[in-house]
N, C-alpha and C positions, 0 to 999 in steps of 0.2 A: 433432778426432776424439775421441770419448768411448767408451771400452770399459767393459763391466760384467763383473765377475767375482764369484763367490759362493763362500762356504763355509757350513757349517751355521749359523754365528752372525753372519757378516759379509758385507756387500756392499761391494765396492771399485769405485770409479769411477776410471779412469785417463784423465786429460784431457791432450791434446796440442794445441798450437796456440793460437789465440785463443779466448777465452771472452767473446764480446761480442754486440752487436746483430746482426751478420751471421750468427751461429750460432743465433739464438733459435728458429728454426723446429723444431729438433730437441729443444728443452728439454721441451715437454709430454710427448712420447713417452718420453723417458728418465726423467722424473720419475714417470710412471705405472708404468713397469717397476720402478723402484727401490722405490716404495711398495708395489707388488704383491708384491715379494719378502718383505716383512715381516721383515727382519732387524733385530736390536736395535742393531747397530753398522754405521754407514756410514763408510767410510774414503774420503776424496777425495784422490787423489794428484795434486798440482799441479806435480810436478817439471818437466813438459814444457810448462806453460802459458807462452805467449809474451806474452800481453796479456789483461787482464781489465778490462772496464768495469762500469758499474753494472748493466747488463742481466745480465751473467754473475754478478755478486754477488747479484742478486735470485734467480737460478736456484739458487745455492748456499744462500741463505737459505731459500728455499722447501723445499729438501730437508731442511735441518737442522730447520726448524720442523715438518715432517711427522713426522720421526723423534722429535722431542721430545714431540709430542702422543701418541705411542704408547709413551712411556717409554724411548726409545732415545737414542743419542748419535751425534754426528757429529764425526769427526776429520779435520782438514786436515793433510796431510803434504807436505813439499817446497814449502811456500808461501814466496814471497819477500816482502820487506818492502813492496813496492808493492801486492801483492795484499792483504796484511793491512791496509794503510792504507785501501784501498777499502772493505773490510768494516767497518773502524772508523768511517769517515766515514758509512757507512750505518747505524751504530748497532747492528751485529749481531754484533760479534766475540764477545760472550759466549755466542752460540748454539753455538760450536765449541770443541772441544778442539784445541789446537795441538800438533803433534809437530814441535818445532824441530830435532830431531836427524837426521831422515830425509833422505837425499839419494840419488837414483838415480845409477847409473853413467852417464857420458856416452855418448851414442849413437855407434855406429861409423858413420862416413860411408861413402858409396858406394865409396871407395877401398879399404875393408877394413882400413885402419889405424886402430886405436883412438885416440880423442881423449885426449890427456894434458893434464890441467889443471895449470896452473902457479899456485902460490899464493905 
């Protein structure tokens, strides 16, 4: 699932679940909507991404490249190391600003009891 939110200067994509070949049918429509919004900053929230393959990486790369061509920037937040590795293997990590400090609160399961992370 991919949700789009906007502010006057920013478009934020919140991605949940897999970002892979099985989800590719929705990528062109989402990319067209994001490009059409013409915001200078694109923030991609990856906190809830469970898996990303090269197809998902290509989608993110296309978004970052479109923004860069308009003089904008793309920030990845909540990315884990494996997702960063996929982008690095694709040779595209330099297209993104990385926000290593962001993390979303854990989701509350259907029981209504908040998840407590043990570290």
